[in-house]
Backbone bond lengths (Angstrom), bond angles and torsions (degrees), N, CA, C in turn:
res aa  C-N    CA-C-N  psi(-1)  N-CA   C-N-CA  omega(-1)  CA-C   N-CA-C  phi
1 M - - - 1.468 - - 1.524 108.34 -
2 A 1.307 115.82 138.64 1.466 119.71 -177.65 1.511 110.27 -66.55
3 I 1.341 112.35 147.15 1.461 117.07 -177.49 1.524 111.52 -62.43
4 D 1.353 115.75 -36.13 1.454 117.59 -175.24 1.520 112.09 -66.90
5 T 1.341 117.74 -21.00 1.472 119.03 178.63 1.516 111.74 -79.42
6 L 1.374 115.59 -17.02 1.462 118.60 179.40 1.523 112.77 -87.17
7 V 1.293 114.81 -13.16 1.467 118.50 -177.68 1.518 109.23 -83.44
8 R 1.288 116.53 123.90 1.464 120.84 179.11 1.527 110.23 -94.73
9 R 1.258 112.58 139.71 1.463 117.35 178.57 1.538 110.16 -80.73
10 T 1.273 114.25 135.68 1.465 119.57 171.87 1.515 108.78 -89.31
11 P 1.331 118.55 161.95 1.466 119.89 -179.87 1.511 113.04 -57.36
12 T 1.327 116.22 -30.47 1.466 117.96 -177.80 1.511 111.75 -77.56
13 Q 1.367 117.13 -15.39 1.446 119.77 -178.58 1.523 112.89 -94.51
14 G 1.350 116.16 2.33 1.449 119.15 -179.48 1.511 111.30 -69.83
15 A 1.294 113.24 171.78 1.464 118.24 -179.43 1.514 110.34 -66.00
16 A 1.299 117.11 138.61 1.469 122.50 -179.19 1.524 110.09 -66.88
17 R 1.340 115.20 140.47 1.446 119.77 178.77 1.523 110.24 -71.74
18 P 1.291 116.15 143.13 1.475 117.53 177.73 1.522 111.41 -65.61
19 A 1.322 115.87 142.86 1.473 120.80 -179.12 1.527 110.08 -62.96
20 K 1.319 114.70 140.56 1.459 120.36 -179.82 1.519 109.87 -68.06
21 K 1.289 114.54 127.08 1.469 119.63 -177.37 1.523 110.64 -70.34
22 K 1.323 114.93 128.45 1.456 119.61 179.34 1.524 110.16 -76.02
23 L 1.343 113.48 141.53 1.455 118.51 178.69 1.518 109.45 -73.99
24 G 1.306 116.02 135.96 1.455 120.12 177.22 1.512 111.88 -71.92
25 L 1.324 114.95 170.05 1.454 119.98 -177.79 1.525 111.75 -63.68
26 G 1.336 116.45 -32.60 1.459 119.19 179.17 1.509 113.24 -85.27
27 E 1.351 117.73 -21.01 1.461 120.75 -178.56 1.525 112.53 -80.58
28 Q 1.319 117.02 -29.36 1.462 120.00 -178.00 1.526 112.82 -60.82
29 P 1.329 120.03 -48.04 1.481 118.52 177.46 1.519 113.23 -61.72
30 R 1.326 117.19 -35.01 1.463 119.15 179.54 1.526 111.65 -71.46
31 R 1.323 116.32 -36.18 1.463 120.21 -178.48 1.535 111.65 -74.57
32 H 1.342 116.05 -36.90 1.474 120.76 -176.58 1.531 110.25 -121.37
33 W 1.318 115.83 50.32 1.469 119.08 -175.11 1.524 112.92 -66.12
34 Q 1.342 117.28 -25.70 1.459 118.87 179.64 1.527 111.63 -63.90
35 L 1.335 116.17 -41.27 1.463 120.13 179.91 1.529 110.94 -67.40
36 Y 1.315 116.01 -40.77 1.460 119.37 179.30 1.530 111.22 -68.28
37 A 1.330 117.20 -32.61 1.465 120.40 177.08 1.530 110.51 -66.58
38 M 1.328 117.46 -38.49 1.462 121.17 177.32 1.524 110.91 -67.12
39 L 1.320 116.37 -33.53 1.466 120.98 -178.12 1.523 112.46 -80.16
40 A 1.327 117.29 -18.74 1.467 120.90 -173.29 1.522 112.20 -64.26
41 L 1.337 116.90 -46.05 1.466 119.98 -175.40 1.531 112.57 -62.00
42 P 1.345 119.76 -48.54 1.474 118.72 176.15 1.524 113.07 -60.33
43 L 1.337 117.22 -37.84 1.463 119.58 179.91 1.527 111.45 -67.50
44 I 1.327 116.68 -38.14 1.477 120.21 177.14 1.522 110.08 -64.34
45 W 1.342 116.19 -44.23 1.471 119.83 178.39 1.524 110.68 -61.01
46 L 1.335 116.17 -43.40 1.467 120.55 -179.46 1.521 110.99 -63.61
47 A 1.324 117.10 -40.84 1.462 120.23 -179.24 1.527 111.98 -67.15
48 I 1.329 116.53 -40.20 1.469 120.26 -175.89 1.522 111.76 -75.29
49 F 1.328 117.25 -44.89 1.456 120.66 -171.20 1.528 114.20 -100.35
50 A 1.325 118.86 -12.61 1.465 120.77 -178.82 1.515 113.28 -114.33
51 Y 1.324 117.55 -42.76 1.461 119.75 -174.44 1.532 112.67 -97.20
52 W 1.317 117.71 -40.67 1.454 119.38 -179.00 1.528 112.97 -60.81
53 P 1.340 120.17 -41.46 1.473 119.28 178.87 1.519 114.58 -66.74
54 M 1.342 118.01 -10.89 1.464 119.76 -176.45 1.527 112.39 -63.88
55 Y 1.333 116.42 -25.25 1.465 116.91 179.97 1.519 110.88 -64.70
56 G 1.332 116.79 -23.70 1.460 120.11 178.88 1.518 113.85 -70.95
57 A 1.338 117.46 -13.33 1.471 120.27 178.60 1.516 111.67 -64.42
58 I 1.321 117.39 -13.72 1.467 120.73 -179.59 1.525 111.70 -65.29
59 I 1.341 117.03 -20.97 1.473 118.40 -179.54 1.524 111.45 -68.12
60 A 1.337 117.16 -14.81 1.471 119.59 176.06 1.523 111.08 -66.44
61 F 1.322 117.51 -19.69 1.459 122.49 -179.57 1.534 111.87 -106.71
62 K 1.336 116.28 13.02 1.461 120.59 -178.79 1.518 110.45 -134.01
63 D 1.321 115.99 164.21 1.468 121.94 168.42 1.525 106.89 -92.39
64 Y 1.316 115.05 85.13 1.456 120.15 -171.65 1.524 111.81 -73.77
65 N 1.338 114.71 137.34 1.464 120.57 168.60 1.522 107.86 -140.38
66 V 1.329 114.50 152.62 1.459 120.71 -172.04 1.529 111.41 -65.20
67 V 1.322 117.28 -34.26 1.460 120.91 -175.65 1.528 111.26 -65.55
68 D 1.332 117.57 -47.35 1.465 121.38 -177.79 1.520 113.11 -80.27
69 G 1.329 117.59 -21.81 1.453 120.64 -179.47 1.522 112.28 81.21
70 I 1.316 114.94 -179.16 1.465 119.73 -175.90 1.520 111.71 -66.12
71 F 1.312 117.31 -48.25 1.455 120.25 -174.64 1.530 112.55 -84.75
72 G 1.331 117.27 -15.88 1.455 119.36 179.19 1.511 114.13 -91.36
73 S 1.327 117.68 -12.24 1.464 121.09 -179.13 1.528 110.88 -72.47
74 R 1.327 115.00 156.93 1.471 121.11 -174.78 1.532 110.79 -74.02
75 W 1.329 116.11 134.76 1.462 122.66 178.22 1.523 110.06 -77.86
76 V 1.349 117.23 128.92 1.467 121.42 -178.95 1.528 112.51 -124.15
77 G 1.314 117.86 0.99 1.465 121.06 177.54 1.515 113.30 68.52
78 L 1.326 116.69 -128.81 1.469 122.34 -175.75 1.521 112.93 -93.61
79 K 1.292 117.40 21.29 1.462 121.60 -176.79 1.527 111.86 -56.93
80 H 1.324 117.73 -48.22 1.465 121.04 -176.14 1.527 111.83 -71.22
81 F 1.316 117.77 -31.90 1.464 120.77 176.38 1.531 109.93 -66.42
82 E 1.320 116.41 -44.14 1.459 120.36 178.60 1.522 110.84 -64.28
83 R 1.309 116.16 -39.03 1.467 120.38 178.49 1.519 111.29 -60.92
84 F 1.330 116.74 -41.76 1.468 119.91 -179.22 1.523 111.31 -69.49
85 V 1.342 117.06 -44.31 1.466 120.07 -178.31 1.520 111.06 -64.70
86 E 1.317 117.53 -33.55 1.467 121.51 -178.06 1.526 112.90 -87.54
87 S 1.319 118.54 -6.97 1.470 121.06 -178.29 1.522 110.79 -75.23
88 Y 1.316 116.03 157.88 1.464 120.81 179.79 1.528 111.57 -72.27
89 Q 1.340 117.56 -15.69 1.454 121.29 179.91 1.528 112.62 -80.76
90 F 1.319 117.40 -18.19 1.457 120.94 -170.51 1.527 112.36 -58.86
91 G 1.321 117.60 -52.81 1.461 121.18 -176.57 1.520 112.28 -61.47
92 R 1.338 116.42 -44.47 1.465 120.04 -178.46 1.526 111.83 -66.17
93 L 1.342 116.31 -43.17 1.467 119.63 -179.10 1.522 111.52 -65.58
94 L 1.331 116.76 -43.57 1.459 120.17 -179.44 1.532 110.52 -65.53
95 K 1.312 116.86 -41.58 1.464 120.54 179.22 1.523 110.94 -64.59
96 N 1.335 117.17 -48.10 1.462 119.99 -179.22 1.526 111.73 -60.63
97 T 1.341 116.79 -40.83 1.459 120.64 -178.43 1.516 111.26 -66.42
98 L 1.325 116.76 -49.15 1.466 120.34 -178.08 1.522 111.94 -66.55
99 V 1.337 117.33 -42.81 1.466 120.12 -178.84 1.521 111.17 -65.52
100 L 1.338 116.70 -45.49 1.463 120.14 -177.16 1.522 111.72 -63.59
101 Y 1.330 116.56 -49.97 1.460 118.97 -174.35 1.522 112.77 -78.87
102 T 1.339 117.97 -26.07 1.464 119.65 172.31 1.519 110.55 -69.18
103 Y 1.312 115.75 -41.50 1.470 121.12 174.90 1.525 110.17 -59.29
104 E 1.326 116.76 -43.83 1.458 120.65 178.75 1.524 111.12 -63.86
105 L 1.334 117.17 -41.99 1.461 121.18 -179.92 1.525 111.21 -61.53
106 L 1.336 116.63 -46.19 1.462 120.56 -178.33 1.519 111.82 -68.87
107 A 1.343 116.84 -34.64 1.461 120.23 -176.49 1.515 113.11 -80.74
108 T 1.313 118.25 -28.14 1.471 120.90 -175.33 1.529 113.10 -102.11
109 F 1.321 118.17 -3.20 1.464 119.74 -178.00 1.521 112.19 -78.59
110 W 1.344 118.19 -40.60 1.455 121.13 -173.22 1.526 114.81 -84.89
111 P 1.327 121.68 -36.37 1.473 119.79 -178.16 1.521 115.11 -54.32
112 P 1.356 120.67 -43.78 1.473 118.57 177.74 1.530 113.46 -61.38
113 I 1.331 117.05 -35.47 1.465 120.21 178.97 1.522 110.43 -66.68
114 L 1.337 116.41 -45.32 1.466 119.84 179.37 1.519 111.17 -64.57
115 L 1.331 116.62 -39.94 1.462 120.23 178.67 1.531 110.87 -64.62
116 A 1.324 117.08 -43.27 1.461 120.67 179.83 1.532 111.11 -64.15
117 L 1.330 117.06 -41.85 1.466 119.73 178.07 1.519 111.68 -64.28
118 G 1.340 116.32 -40.41 1.462 119.70 178.24 1.520 112.53 -65.43
119 L 1.334 116.47 -43.75 1.463 120.05 178.81 1.524 111.37 -65.62
120 N 1.323 116.41 -35.58 1.459 119.99 179.98 1.525 111.79 -67.05
121 M 1.331 116.37 -30.25 1.457 120.70 -179.68 1.523 113.03 -88.27
122 A 1.346 117.30 -12.30 1.464 120.12 -179.04 1.524 109.97 -65.10
123 R 1.307 116.78 134.59 1.457 121.19 -175.41 1.530 112.04 -87.29
124 R 1.317 116.94 -37.15 1.456 119.88 -176.16 1.521 109.86 -85.40
125 R 1.300 114.80 123.49 1.462 120.37 -174.28 1.520 111.33 -66.11
126 W 1.325 118.98 -41.75 1.466 121.36 -177.75 1.520 111.15 -63.97
127 Y 1.342 116.19 -36.73 1.465 120.05 179.12 1.526 110.58 -67.60
128 R 1.316 116.48 -41.59 1.460 120.82 -179.47 1.524 111.16 -64.28
129 R 1.322 116.43 -43.40 1.456 119.79 179.94 1.522 111.97 -68.18
130 S 1.325 116.64 -36.84 1.472 120.05 179.21 1.518 111.48 -65.34
131 V 1.335 116.18 -45.12 1.466 119.75 179.11 1.518 110.97 -64.51
132 Q 1.322 116.22 -40.78 1.459 119.55 -179.96 1.524 111.28 -64.68
133 L 1.317 117.19 -41.08 1.466 120.85 178.80 1.526 111.37 -64.08
134 I 1.326 116.34 -43.45 1.470 120.50 -178.39 1.519 111.36 -66.96
135 T 1.328 117.34 -37.35 1.462 119.86 -174.79 1.524 113.26 -80.71
136 Y 1.347 118.49 -30.85 1.466 117.04 -178.79 1.517 112.90 -94.56
137 A 1.336 118.73 -6.24 1.468 120.84 176.80 1.528 113.02 -61.77
138 P 1.348 120.12 -39.62 1.478 119.00 179.85 1.517 114.76 -59.89
139 H 1.327 118.12 -20.37 1.467 120.49 179.51 1.524 111.38 -61.07
140 F 1.322 117.21 -28.83 1.453 121.38 -175.63 1.527 112.62 -89.75
141 I 1.321 117.18 2.93 1.465 121.23 174.98 1.520 108.31 -85.26
142 S 1.310 117.45 132.83 1.462 120.51 -178.26 1.523 110.95 -68.11
143 T 1.325 115.23 158.06 1.458 120.85 -179.00 1.520 111.91 -61.81
144 V 1.321 117.21 -37.23 1.463 121.15 179.72 1.524 110.46 -62.70
145 V 1.328 117.07 -42.33 1.462 120.82 179.88 1.529 110.56 -66.97
146 V 1.337 116.77 -40.10 1.466 120.13 178.80 1.518 110.91 -61.62
147 V 1.323 116.28 -45.23 1.466 119.82 178.80 1.527 109.93 -63.95
148 G 1.328 117.75 -39.00 1.459 120.56 176.21 1.513 112.09 -60.46
149 L 1.332 117.29 -41.37 1.462 120.89 176.46 1.523 111.59 -63.29
150 I 1.326 116.07 -40.54 1.464 119.77 179.51 1.524 110.61 -63.00
151 V 1.326 116.41 -44.22 1.466 120.80 -179.82 1.523 110.64 -60.56
152 V 1.319 117.08 -42.26 1.470 120.62 -179.16 1.525 110.41 -68.61
153 L 1.314 117.98 -40.73 1.460 121.19 -175.95 1.520 113.37 -70.12
154 V 1.335 117.73 -34.93 1.470 120.64 -174.67 1.532 112.38 -104.09
155 D 1.314 118.36 12.21 1.457 120.89 179.09 1.534 109.98 -57.51
156 P 1.348 117.58 132.36 1.474 119.90 -175.68 1.523 113.59 -60.90
157 N 1.319 118.95 -28.64 1.460 121.63 -174.34 1.527 113.19 -98.57
158 T 1.315 116.91 -45.60 1.470 120.36 -173.21 1.525 113.37 -117.66
159 G 1.306 118.62 0.62 1.461 121.19 -176.26 1.519 112.91 -69.10
160 V 1.332 115.65 147.67 1.459 121.25 -179.78 1.529 111.00 -63.47
161 L 1.325 117.03 -37.31 1.454 120.64 -178.78 1.517 111.94 -60.54
162 N 1.323 117.17 -49.06 1.466 120.29 -178.35 1.523 112.00 -71.37
163 Q 1.319 117.89 -30.98 1.457 119.30 175.27 1.525 110.84 -66.71
164 F 1.325 116.73 -37.83 1.463 120.48 177.49 1.528 111.00 -67.50
165 L 1.339 116.12 -45.49 1.467 119.32 179.41 1.515 112.06 -66.57
166 G 1.334 116.74 -26.97 1.460 120.10 179.34 1.514 113.20 -63.60
167 H 1.330 117.79 -27.72 1.469 120.81 177.77 1.521 111.92 -67.00
168 F 1.338 116.42 -20.52 1.461 120.98 179.77 1.533 111.53 -105.94
169 G 1.316 116.07 11.78 1.458 120.94 179.08 1.511 114.21 73.91
170 I 1.310 117.83 23.58 1.470 122.68 -179.46 1.520 109.16 -110.64
171 G 1.318 115.20 139.18 1.466 118.93 172.41 1.516 113.04 100.31
172 P 1.329 114.97 -169.53 1.462 126.15 2.11 1.536 112.43 -75.78
173 L 1.314 115.31 148.78 1.453 121.78 -179.77 1.528 109.59 -102.81
174 D 1.331 115.68 130.16 1.469 120.82 176.99 1.528 107.68 -92.69
175 V 1.333 116.08 77.90 1.455 121.86 -171.12 1.521 111.92 -65.08
176 L 1.320 117.57 -41.99 1.459 120.82 -174.70 1.522 112.78 -68.01
177 N 1.313 117.31 -30.52 1.462 120.72 -175.75 1.523 113.21 -99.05
178 D 1.314 117.92 -3.09 1.469 121.51 179.51 1.524 109.02 -93.96
179 P 1.336 118.86 118.24 1.482 120.45 -177.79 1.521 113.67 -59.58
180 S 1.323 118.08 -28.42 1.464 120.41 -176.83 1.524 112.77 -71.58
181 Y 1.326 118.07 -18.84 1.463 121.17 -179.28 1.525 112.76 -95.62
182 F 1.315 117.75 -12.80 1.467 119.79 -171.02 1.525 112.05 -60.09
183 R 1.327 117.58 -49.70 1.463 120.39 -176.12 1.525 111.96 -62.77
184 H 1.327 116.93 -42.23 1.467 119.98 179.54 1.526 110.41 -64.52
185 L 1.311 116.30 -41.21 1.461 120.60 -179.87 1.525 110.73 -63.78
186 Y 1.314 116.02 -44.19 1.466 120.78 -179.09 1.531 111.67 -66.35
187 V 1.320 116.63 -46.72 1.463 120.73 -172.32 1.522 111.80 -70.87
188 W 1.335 117.92 -48.42 1.460 119.34 -172.81 1.516 112.64 -77.37
189 S 1.315 117.61 -25.90 1.464 118.79 171.10 1.533 109.97 -68.50
190 G 1.348 116.93 -35.73 1.458 120.45 175.32 1.515 112.24 -67.99
191 A 1.332 117.16 -37.11 1.469 120.34 177.90 1.527 110.39 -63.87
192 W 1.320 116.80 -40.71 1.466 120.56 177.11 1.526 111.41 -63.50
193 Q 1.318 116.57 -38.47 1.460 120.15 -174.95 1.524 112.79 -76.12
194 T 1.329 118.80 -32.35 1.468 121.62 -171.97 1.519 114.57 -106.44
195 M 1.326 117.96 -9.89 1.466 120.24 -172.71 1.524 112.09 -60.46
196 G 1.323 118.03 -49.77 1.454 120.88 -175.28 1.513 113.44 -66.36
197 F 1.328 116.90 -42.00 1.461 119.73 -178.55 1.523 111.03 -68.85
198 S 1.331 117.39 -38.13 1.468 120.04 178.44 1.524 112.03 -67.58
199 A 1.339 116.72 -27.67 1.462 119.92 -179.71 1.524 112.16 -67.66
200 I 1.340 117.85 -21.20 1.468 120.81 -179.83 1.527 110.80 -60.85
201 I 1.334 116.94 -36.88 1.468 120.60 -179.53 1.526 110.21 -64.52
202 Y 1.323 116.91 -42.12 1.463 119.92 -179.63 1.533 110.99 -71.98
203 L 1.322 116.77 -34.41 1.463 119.11 176.41 1.533 110.79 -63.78
204 A 1.329 116.03 -38.16 1.462 119.50 176.95 1.521 110.95 -64.03
205 A 1.340 116.98 -37.82 1.467 119.81 178.10 1.526 111.55 -68.53
206 L 1.324 116.64 -33.02 1.462 119.94 -179.29 1.526 112.42 -71.77
207 T 1.324 117.69 -20.46 1.459 119.65 178.29 1.524 111.99 -67.90
208 S 1.326 117.22 -18.07 1.471 120.23 179.27 1.533 112.08 -80.00
209 V 1.335 117.24 -9.26 1.463 120.52 179.72 1.529 109.28 -76.04
210 S 1.305 117.10 126.93 1.455 121.58 -179.30 1.530 110.73 -70.31
211 P 1.343 118.43 131.01 1.476 120.11 177.18 1.528 112.48 -60.36
212 E 1.333 116.84 -23.80 1.460 119.81 179.59 1.522 112.44 -63.11
213 L 1.327 116.32 -30.05 1.472 119.19 177.91 1.519 110.40 -65.25
214 H 1.332 116.93 -43.76 1.463 119.78 178.53 1.523 110.92 -67.58
215 E 1.327 116.67 -38.68 1.468 119.26 179.19 1.523 110.78 -63.37
216 A 1.331 116.54 -42.30 1.468 119.60 178.44 1.527 110.98 -65.63
217 A 1.339 116.24 -38.27 1.466 119.29 179.63 1.529 111.02 -66.94
218 I 1.349 116.60 -37.01 1.463 119.57 178.09 1.526 110.85 -65.51
219 V 1.320 116.41 -41.16 1.462 120.51 177.43 1.516 111.11 -60.94
220 D 1.330 116.02 -37.01 1.474 120.14 179.31 1.522 112.46 -78.29
221 G 1.323 117.68 -2.37 1.462 120.86 176.48 1.514 115.09 89.05
222 A 1.323 117.39 18.16 1.468 120.11 -179.63 1.526 110.28 -73.70
223 S 1.314 116.04 136.48 1.458 120.73 177.47 1.525 110.23 -75.28
224 R 1.333 115.71 172.82 1.460 119.81 -179.38 1.530 111.19 -64.03
225 L 1.319 117.30 -40.53 1.462 120.34 178.74 1.531 111.44 -65.45
226 R 1.329 116.07 -37.72 1.466 119.83 177.88 1.522 110.77 -64.05
227 R 1.319 116.92 -39.43 1.462 120.22 179.50 1.528 111.25 -67.50
228 I 1.316 116.32 -37.88 1.467 119.90 176.89 1.519 110.45 -64.27
229 W 1.332 115.73 -42.87 1.462 120.32 -174.98 1.533 111.86 -70.88
230 H 1.316 117.78 -39.82 1.459 121.01 -172.46 1.528 113.80 -99.15
231 I 1.332 118.69 -14.28 1.466 120.64 -178.09 1.522 112.06 -117.79
232 D 1.334 116.51 -54.99 1.462 120.01 -173.34 1.526 112.77 -74.10
233 L 1.317 116.89 -47.00 1.465 118.96 -178.10 1.527 112.95 -62.43
234 P 1.337 120.44 -43.40 1.482 118.47 174.96 1.525 113.15 -61.48
235 A 1.333 117.21 -27.51 1.468 119.60 -179.48 1.524 112.01 -71.67
236 I 1.325 117.12 -34.70 1.467 119.66 -177.29 1.528 112.33 -98.64
237 R 1.316 117.55 -0.52 1.471 119.77 -178.02 1.524 112.84 -60.39
238 P 1.348 121.01 -45.00 1.471 118.73 178.87 1.527 112.93 -60.49
239 V 1.338 116.86 -40.52 1.468 120.10 178.45 1.514 110.68 -65.25
240 A 1.321 116.67 -42.82 1.462 120.75 -179.87 1.525 111.35 -62.60
241 V 1.320 116.65 -39.98 1.466 120.25 180.00 1.526 110.89 -65.61
242 I 1.336 117.03 -43.37 1.461 120.75 179.64 1.524 110.66 -62.37
243 L 1.331 117.18 -45.08 1.465 120.54 179.43 1.527 111.19 -65.22
244 L 1.330 116.59 -36.83 1.463 119.81 178.29 1.520 110.88 -64.70
245 I 1.321 117.33 -41.58 1.466 121.10 178.44 1.524 110.44 -62.40
246 L 1.329 116.55 -44.85 1.467 120.05 179.33 1.525 111.31 -63.50
247 N 1.314 116.90 -39.17 1.468 119.82 179.27 1.521 111.66 -68.35
248 I 1.320 116.72 -36.57 1.466 119.39 177.01 1.522 110.19 -66.63
249 G 1.330 117.19 -37.20 1.458 120.27 178.49 1.507 113.55 -63.77
250 S 1.332 117.03 -28.47 1.472 120.77 179.59 1.516 112.09 -103.64
251 I 1.322 116.76 20.87 1.458 120.64 -175.65 1.534 112.47 -68.36
252 M 1.337 116.39 -23.37 1.460 119.89 -179.53 1.526 112.47 -88.70
253 S 1.307 117.67 -6.72 1.468 120.16 -178.81 1.517 109.05 -137.34
254 G 1.302 115.87 74.20 1.465 120.54 -178.58 1.510 112.18 -86.17
255 G 1.336 115.75 -140.57 1.461 120.74 -176.39 1.515 112.83 -77.73
256 F 1.326 117.34 84.10 1.459 122.14 -178.02 1.524 111.99 -60.59
257 E 1.347 117.50 -43.89 1.459 120.45 -175.84 1.522 111.86 -62.06
258 K 1.313 116.32 -43.10 1.463 120.21 -177.57 1.517 111.72 -67.87
259 V 1.330 116.20 -39.95 1.465 119.94 177.09 1.525 110.42 -61.30
260 L 1.323 115.90 -45.15 1.459 120.53 -178.14 1.519 111.52 -64.85
261 L 1.326 117.93 -38.94 1.463 121.26 -178.69 1.529 112.06 -72.27
262 L 1.334 117.35 -32.09 1.466 120.67 178.97 1.530 112.43 -85.18
263 Q 1.306 116.19 -9.63 1.465 120.90 -174.36 1.521 111.55 -81.10
264 N 1.334 115.78 142.60 1.461 122.27 172.11 1.520 108.77 -148.15
265 T 1.305 116.53 176.58 1.466 120.18 -174.89 1.523 113.15 -66.72
266 L 1.325 117.83 -19.94 1.463 120.49 -176.79 1.534 112.57 -87.35
267 N 1.321 118.16 -24.90 1.470 119.21 -178.69 1.528 112.86 -109.58
268 L 1.341 117.04 16.57 1.468 120.35 -179.68 1.521 113.17 -60.44
269 Q 1.314 116.78 -23.06 1.462 120.63 -178.21 1.533 111.78 -57.77
270 T 1.330 116.39 -34.15 1.461 120.25 179.84 1.525 113.36 -116.82
271 S 1.321 117.93 -17.06 1.469 120.14 -174.54 1.526 113.99 -93.34
272 E 1.331 117.78 -13.90 1.464 119.18 -179.90 1.518 109.71 -78.33
273 V 1.346 115.93 112.87 1.460 122.08 178.70 1.530 108.77 -116.02
274 I 1.319 116.37 176.16 1.462 120.47 -175.61 1.526 111.15 -62.02
275 D 1.324 118.12 -39.92 1.461 120.93 -178.30 1.527 111.99 -61.94
276 T 1.320 116.94 -46.66 1.465 119.76 -179.12 1.525 110.93 -69.49
277 Y 1.323 117.07 -33.61 1.461 120.37 178.47 1.531 110.88 -66.65
278 V 1.336 116.30 -40.87 1.464 120.47 177.19 1.528 110.44 -64.25
279 Y 1.309 116.84 -41.10 1.474 120.78 178.95 1.527 111.09 -61.17
280 K 1.312 116.26 -43.36 1.468 119.80 -178.84 1.520 111.26 -67.99
281 L 1.318 117.52 -38.70 1.466 120.18 179.24 1.522 111.81 -68.26
282 G 1.325 116.51 -41.67 1.450 119.81 -173.13 1.507 115.83 -87.12
283 F 1.340 117.31 -26.47 1.464 118.77 -172.89 1.526 114.49 -130.39
284 A 1.329 118.30 -31.37 1.458 120.46 -172.02 1.519 113.76 -97.76
285 S 1.319 119.25 -6.53 1.462 121.16 -179.34 1.525 110.72 -89.18
286 Q 1.329 115.91 157.64 1.460 120.48 -179.72 1.529 111.39 -66.24
287 V 1.328 116.75 -33.74 1.462 121.61 176.21 1.533 107.41 -119.05
288 P 1.335 118.40 93.62 1.464 120.96 -176.80 1.530 111.93 -59.92
289 Q 1.332 115.33 134.04 1.462 122.00 177.91 1.535 108.17 -109.04
290 F 1.313 115.79 79.94 1.461 120.66 -172.84 1.529 112.34 -63.49
291 S 1.323 117.22 -44.50 1.465 120.10 -177.11 1.523 111.50 -66.80
292 Y 1.318 116.27 -42.37 1.468 120.41 179.81 1.525 110.30 -65.32
293 A 1.335 117.09 -42.76 1.460 120.98 178.71 1.527 111.00 -65.08
294 A 1.341 117.13 -39.91 1.461 120.43 178.70 1.524 111.33 -65.32
295 A 1.324 117.02 -37.29 1.465 120.39 178.79 1.531 110.68 -65.54
296 I 1.325 116.52 -41.13 1.469 119.51 179.01 1.522 110.16 -66.09
297 G 1.334 116.72 -42.31 1.456 119.78 178.36 1.516 112.33 -63.62
298 L 1.320 117.52 -39.18 1.462 121.25 177.87 1.522 111.03 -67.87
299 F 1.319 116.51 -37.85 1.461 121.13 176.50 1.525 110.34 -61.43
300 R 1.323 116.64 -42.95 1.466 121.10 177.59 1.522 111.35 -62.20
301 S 1.329 117.51 -41.04 1.465 121.43 179.60 1.524 111.64 -65.67
302 L 1.327 116.71 -37.11 1.470 120.09 178.72 1.523 111.03 -65.79
303 I 1.327 116.93 -39.58 1.464 119.81 177.02 1.525 110.09 -64.24
304 G 1.326 116.93 -41.22 1.459 120.29 177.13 1.518 112.35 -61.74
305 L 1.333 116.89 -38.81 1.467 120.94 177.93 1.520 111.00 -64.88
306 V 1.322 116.96 -42.17 1.467 120.71 178.85 1.526 110.47 -62.96
307 L 1.330 116.56 -43.68 1.466 120.45 178.87 1.528 111.12 -63.43
308 L 1.329 116.60 -38.24 1.466 120.54 179.16 1.531 111.17 -64.29
309 V 1.320 117.22 -44.82 1.462 121.01 179.98 1.527 110.74 -65.10
310 L 1.329 117.00 -42.55 1.466 120.26 178.77 1.522 111.42 -63.47
311 A 1.339 116.58 -44.46 1.465 120.08 -179.94 1.520 110.97 -63.46
312 N 1.327 117.41 -40.23 1.459 120.70 179.35 1.533 111.23 -66.47
313 T 1.333 116.91 -39.75 1.467 120.74 179.15 1.522 111.29 -64.90
314 I 1.329 116.40 -44.79 1.471 120.51 179.81 1.524 110.55 -65.06
315 A 1.337 116.94 -41.86 1.466 120.12 -179.83 1.516 111.50 -65.56
316 R 1.330 117.66 -39.34 1.452 120.74 179.37 1.524 111.55 -66.02
317 R 1.324 116.41 -33.05 1.465 119.62 -176.65 1.524 111.91 -80.24
318 F 1.335 117.52 -40.32 1.459 120.41 -172.26 1.532 112.63 -103.10
319 A 1.324 117.81 -39.44 1.467 120.38 -177.66 1.512 113.80 -96.22
320 K 1.335 117.69 -7.31 1.465 123.35 179.89 1.542 112.43 59.43
321 S 1.322 116.39 25.27 1.467 122.08 174.77 1.524 108.13 -137.62
322 S 1.336 116.25 140.02 1.449 119.51 -178.76 1.519 109.63 -161.65
323 L 1.345 114.62 169.77 1.461 120.12 177.77 1.517 111.69 -76.92
324 W 1.326 116.58 -34.23 1.469 120.27 178.62 1.510 109.57 -146.79
């Protein structure tokens, strides 16, 4: 018998499998058309409402008027940008915008994390679900209703806040008309409204933590705080960094509607931000200044872009997590 007939093939000596053929660029949509159909509607919305209007930003570099149209109006270059930077409103608007939204960022970043960690450690399921339901329900209340609640609660004559303070001989406090209270009122009402819903993202990240890690830590005698610090926080750190970067990128364009609804002539010293100023110039004034308002809005967007790039660079270098 020939020697080669006595040699048995091992599985590793079998014929190599043919390489899987890659789908071409035109074959992928046909093969997975359901996924592309689901993606089509968001992309259409994004193109119509986010990208198509961008061509109108050109009016920031022109003296726009309705008769000549966007492309027929006279080109003036950086005239409106220089006008805004040199105006007496520039310093106050930039300060109010940065202070208000930075305060909001710092005040609303940590509560969802603490809430998620607490809910994750809660042993009783009914208690955890009840707290989660109560805390994320305010997210679904409209901004107009929230502002209405604030007005009723802090009313100098009939508000619950002043009635409570009256028992201690304090007040009445005119919170809505005092510029020093505006930022606190805006920020902490927003923290109450968004804390529970934002915690859902961190709770989802905590589900990826293996229970075996906590069991091993308990066997080693680790306390609950030690387990949170060494197991849970490292698990949600990448998510927290990404959300922080996104929030920093939108720091120049926060809750415009809420600011406008809480704003009045007495608290303009601290409540006038770039968004409300642009709205008044472009829509609420007797003689709308479309080009000037567009230039201010574009200037605000450029600052937001710079902050986003800086935050992403710092996060990539120190936290080893970033958007790109």
